[in-house]
N, C-alpha and C positions, 0 to 999 in steps of 0.2 A: 119675474120674467115680464117684460113689457109686451103689450099687445101691439100687433102690427097695425099700421094705418090702413084704412079701407082700400086704398089704391096700391099699397105696397105689393110687389110681385116677387116671386122666387124665380130663379134661373130654371129654364126648361131642362137643362142637363141634370140638375139636382132632383127635379121631379121625376125624371126618367129613371134615375137610380132607385128612388123610392118605389116607383111602379114595378121595377124589376124585382126588388126584394119582396114586395107585397105579393107578386105573382108566384114567386118561388115558395113562400110560406103558405099561401093558399093551396098550392099544389101538394105540399106535404100534408096539409090538413085533410084535403080531399082523398089523398092516397090512404091515409090512416083509416078514415071512415069506410072507404071502399074495401080494404082488406079485412076490417073488423066485421063489416056487414056480410061479406061473402063467406064468413066462417060457417061451416056446415052444422055447427051445434045449434040447439034450440035456444030461442030467446026466452028470457024470464022478465018478470016485472021489474026486477032490480036493475036490469039493463036499460030501462027507459030513461032514467035520469041522466046517465052519462051521454046517451044518444041525443037527448034534448039539448044538453049543454053544447055538445059538439055541433049540432045543427044550428043552434042560435049563433055560436061563435063564427061558424063558416058563413052563415048568411050575412053577418056583419062584415066579415072580410070581403065577401063578394060585393057588397054595397060600396065599401070603401074603394075597392079596385075599380068599380064603375065610376065613382066620383073622381078618382085620380085620372081616368081616361078623358074626362070632360075638359074642354078648353079653358073653362074658368077655374080649373084647379091650380092654375099658376098664380092666382090671387093668394097672398100669404095667409089670410084668415081662413079661407076654405081649405087650403093645404094643411094648416095646423089642426083644423077640426077633423079632417080625414085621418091624419096621423094619430090623433088621440083615439078616435073610434077604432082604428086598426089595432092599436095596442090593447084596447078593451076586448076586441074580438080574439086576439091571441090569448089573452088571460082566460077568457071563457073556454076556449078550446083546450087550453092547458088544464083547466079545472075538470073538464069532461074526461080527458085522458087520465088525469090523476085519480078521479073517482072510479073509472073503469079498472085501472090498475089495482086500486084498493079493494074493489069488489073481487077481483081475481085473486089477490093475495089472501084475502080472508075467506075465499071459497064461496062467496055469496052469489056471484053471477054464473050463468051457464055459458057465457061467451068468453072463453079464456083468451087473454092477450099474450100471456107469457108461455103458452104452449101446453 
């Protein structure tokens, strides 16, 4: 894949679609954490690692969302960097959800996800 030139810009419509998708995925991530955290069961130490992963991934998604709102996000290099960071944030959130599900399936955590 070729690197964009420093002055190459993307179309604002394209960036707006990416911004919408990032906002929706960020909303899903925040909704999951909200519903999991409001669970009335007690927390245990095993629940800390999934929550740390979820928090780190969401923080990265929020940073990218803010980056995409900036005027200079139309510069192709900055847009590409934001896109890569957002995908990393999604992967970290997915790892946190997967670990929380694994803890629930194995009966290790006290915060059940599956009910």
